[in-house]
N, C-alpha and C positions, 0 to 999 in steps of 0.2 A: 779601874779605867778599862772599860770594855771596848770603847770606840777607838779605832786606829787614828782618826783625826785628832782625838784628844792627846794621844801619845806623840803625834808629830808636832802639834803645837808646843807641847812642853819641851820636847827634844830640841826643836829649832830655837825656842826662847833661851833655854839654858846654854846651848852651844854658842849663840850669838853673844850673850853676856860674857861667857867665858873667853871668847875670842877678843872681846873688848878689854877684858882684864889682862889677857896675854899681851895685847898691844900696849897697854899701860906699862907693863913690866919692861917692855922693849923701848920705852921712852919715845913712842910714836906721837906726833902732834895730837893735841886734845880734840881738834875738830874731827879727825878720823875716828878716834875712840868714841866720841859723842854719837857718831852715826850708828855705831853698833849698839850702844846703849839705848838710843832712841828706837831702834828696831827690836831689840831683844826684850826690853821691859814690857812694852805693850803686848808682845806675843805671850809672855808669861801671864799677864793680866787677862788676856783673852782666853787663855787656857783655863784660868780659874773660873771665869764667867761661864764658859761652855761646859766645864765639868759640873758646876753647880746646877745649871739648867738641865743637864742630861740625866741627873739623878731622879729616880721616881719619887713622887710626893710621899714623904714620911708622915706618919700620924694622921693620914686621911681616915676619917671615921667611916664605918660601914653605913651609918645612917645618912651620909651624904648622897649615896647612890641608891639606897634601898629604902623604901617606905616601911618603917617599922610598925606602923599602924595597919598595914595591909592585912586582910583576912587570910588565914591559912586554911585551905580546904582539903588538906592532905588527909586521906582516910587512915593512914598508918599512925602518925604521931598525934593526931586529933588536938593540936594546939589551936587556940583561937586567933592568935596574932603572929605575924611573921617575926616580930622581935623576940618572942620566946624561942622560936626555932633557931634563930641566929645565935642567941645566947647559949643554947644547949647544943648547937651544931648538929642538928638532926640530919642524918645522911639521906633521909628520904625526900626532903623537899628544898634543900639549899644547893646552890650551884657553886662549885669550887673550881679554881684553876690552880693546880699545885696545892699549896697549903693555905691559899688565900681565898676567903669567901668573896664571891663576886656578885651574888644575887640570891633571890628567893623565888622559887618556882611556885606558881599557883595552879599549875597544870597537874591534875591528879594522874595523868597518864604519861608521865615523863619517862 
């Protein structure tokens, strides 16, 4: 949970539902308790939805964003296709961000 909005949604949802349960224990009328459950449960469901949408796409293949059939014109590794460079993780002609491969460079002067 990186985002502070995600934490607030979860906190408000759980607090509202807990307050509804607390009111149930005190034998408060059901209409009043229902209001807190009607507010708290959608907050928790909204948190689940927002949390799922905010996660990065898992399992996205490299080939979705990079043409593996692209010619590699690197004078160092001398591979014929970009797919070979990506499989072997040639440091001379692939672009990385952290430990994730983000592309293949066909620029021999990178």
